[in-house]
N, C-alpha and C positions, 0 to 999 in steps of 0.2 A: 146238785142239779145244774147250776150255771156252768160248772166245769165240764159236764157231759155235753152241754150244748156247744161250748167253745171247741171242744175236741171234734165234734161232728162237723162244725163249720170249717175247721182247719182241714179235716179229711176231704170234705166236699171241694174246697178250694184247691187242694193238691190234686184231686181227681180232674178238676176242670183244667188245671195247668197242664197235666199230662195229656189230656185230650187235645188241647191247643197245640202242644208240641207235635203230636202225631199229625195233625192237619198241616202244620208248617212243614214237616218232613215230606208229606205227600205232595204238597203244592210246590215246594222249593227244595227238591232232594239234593241238588248240587249247589245250592246257594251258600255263599260264605257270609252268612247273615250275622251282624252284630246286634244283639238285643240287650237293652239295658237290663241289668239284673240287680238283685238285692242280696248281698252276702249275709250269711247268718252271723250273729254276734252274741257274746255272753258278757255280762257285766257283773263283777264281784266286788264286794266291799271287804276290805281288810282293815287291820288296826292302823296301817299307814295311810290308807286312802282307798282308791278304786283301781281295779284292773279291768281293762276292756280288751276282749279278744275277738277278732273279726276273722272269719274264715274266707280266705281269698287264694285258694290254690291256683297256680299257673300264672299269677300276676308277677310282673317284674317290680322290684323294689323302686326303681326309678319312675314307674307309672303310678305310684301312690303319693298322695299328699294329705296332710293333716293340718287343719286349722282349728285353733282354740281361742274363743273370745268369751271371757267370763266363765259361765258354767255350761256353755254349748261347744261341743266338739263336732267338727264336720270332717268326714273321711271321704275323699274322692279318689277315683282310680279307673284303671282300664285293664281288662284282661284281653290279651290279643290271641287270635288263633295261631296254633303251631302245628299244622298238619305235616306228616312226613314228607320229605322232599320229593320222593318218587310217586306221590299220590296221583292217580289218573282220574278217579272219581270217588265221590262220597257215597258210601253205602248206608251209613247210619250217622245221624248228627244229633247229639243230645247236649253236649257241653255248651253252655251259654258263654258268649264272649261279648265284650262291649264295655261301655262306661257304666259306672255306678256311683252313687252318692248315698251316704248314710249320715244322719245327724243324731246326736245324743245330748240330752239335757241331764245334768247331774244333780242329785239331791243334796250335795254338800259343796262347800266352797273349795276350790282347787288352787293349789300353789302353782301358778302358771310357769314360774321359772324352773320348777322341778320336774316337769312332765318329760318322760322319755318314751321312745317307741322302738320296737325291734320287729323284724319280719323273718320268720324261720319256719320251714316246712309248711308253707302255705297259710300260716297263722300270723296275723298282725297283732302284736300285743302292745297296748299303751298303758303305761304306769302313770297314774294321776294322784300324786301325793296330796293329802289333806292340807288345806291352808290352816296354819296355826297362828292366830294373831299374836303379835309380840306385846307383852305387858310393858308398860312404862309408868313411871311415877310422874305425877303432875304436881309441880310445886304450887303452893298457895301463897300468893303475895298479899301483903298487907296494904290496905288503902287508907291513907291518912287524909284528914280534913283538908290539909294544904295542897293535896294532889288533885283535888276535885275541881 
């Protein structure tokens, strides 16, 4: 029952977003508008740690930044418009451009030194290896009466 309600809410929100886009196109048909957007993301757990994939087609690698502090990762970036050079007017404008920011909190401890990221075919992939605490032996020292 809850799943059905969530799906309906998502569909309603998608419909509302589409209607807002239509109004934007009608009111500003030639506007080169940059609107903040929220790229889609998938998070997977593997035996080695976590893999985060974020869908950002059209963004340049140099316009992306990733910050990691503890178990929180923040991805910021910008997707810039790239209309054809000989464009005289916009007939239809759907692709959103502009700045974005996504933050993720992870359910496991991350090895901060081992995190890597790659960007290929519009997908930013961040590999977040699991933090494995190092075992160490603690020596037990003897306390004598004369040391007190």
